[in-house]
SEKOL-153523 format. One line per 10 residues: for each residue x, y, z of C-alpha. Coordinates in pm, 1 decimal, decimal comma. Layout:
BEGIN
X:Y:Z; ...;
***
This chain:
BEGIN
-5979,9:18554,5:10384,5; -6326,3:18684,3:10298,8; -6506,5:18982,7:10440,3; -6751,0:18753,9:10621,5; -6465,6:18574,1:10798,1; -6312,7:18906,4:10904,8; -6643,6:19035,9:11040,9; -6712,0:18710,6:11224,8; -6361,8:18718,2:11369,8; -6423,7:19065,0:11508,1;
-6780,1:19028,5:11637,5; -6813,1:18653,0:11704,9; -6463,0:18504,8:11737,4; -6565,2:18149,5:11842,7; -6798,7:18116,6:11543,5; -6520,5:18221,0:11305,6; -6280,4:17967,4:11458,0; -6544,6:17693,8:11445,2; -6612,8:17757,5:11077,0; -6241,2:17750,6:10989,6;
-6095,0:17487,7:11225,2; -6397,2:17287,3:11340,8; -6441,4:17150,4:11690,6; -6106,5:17105,6:11859,0; -5835,2:17263,9:12064,8; -5837,8:17594,5:11874,0; -6209,6:17639,1:11941,3; -6166,9:17567,5:12313,1; -5877,2:17814,0:12334,6; -6083,6:18081,4:12163,3;
-6385,3:18028,2:12389,0; -6166,3:18060,0:12699,7; -6004,4:18374,7:12559,3; -6348,4:18514,2:12481,5; -6468,4:18459,1:12839,0; -6171,0:18638,1:12990,5; -6054,6:18887,5:12727,3; -6225,4:18994,1:12407,4; -5930,2:19141,6:12215,4; -5702,2:18833,7:12239,0;
-5995,7:18621,6:12120,1; -6034,4:18847,6:11816,3; -5661,5:18829,4:11741,6; -5667,2:18450,4:11777,1; -5971,1:18422,0:11548,4; -5810,3:18644,0:11284,2; -5492,3:18436,3:11303,6; -5682,7:18107,7:11261,7; -5889,8:18251,3:10975,9; -5584,6:18388,2:10795,0;
-5383,1:18068,0:10836,6; -5383,4:17863,7:10519,9; -5509,5:17513,8:10482,7; -5828,4:17338,9:10385,2; -6154,0:17407,8:10561,7; -6321,6:17110,6:10732,7; -6580,7:16917,2:10533,2;
***
């Protein structure tokens, strides 16, 4: 996980999830979490960013 991904996960969680997982269920979950609670959205974004796997093309 790069420094840019960590910073995006902290300050702009939906952007970090979009860059790692693309448009899908994880992005929708993170947007809903961001509307209601900021800290769970950050935790979710860090989890998605740290999870292994290829990035979308």
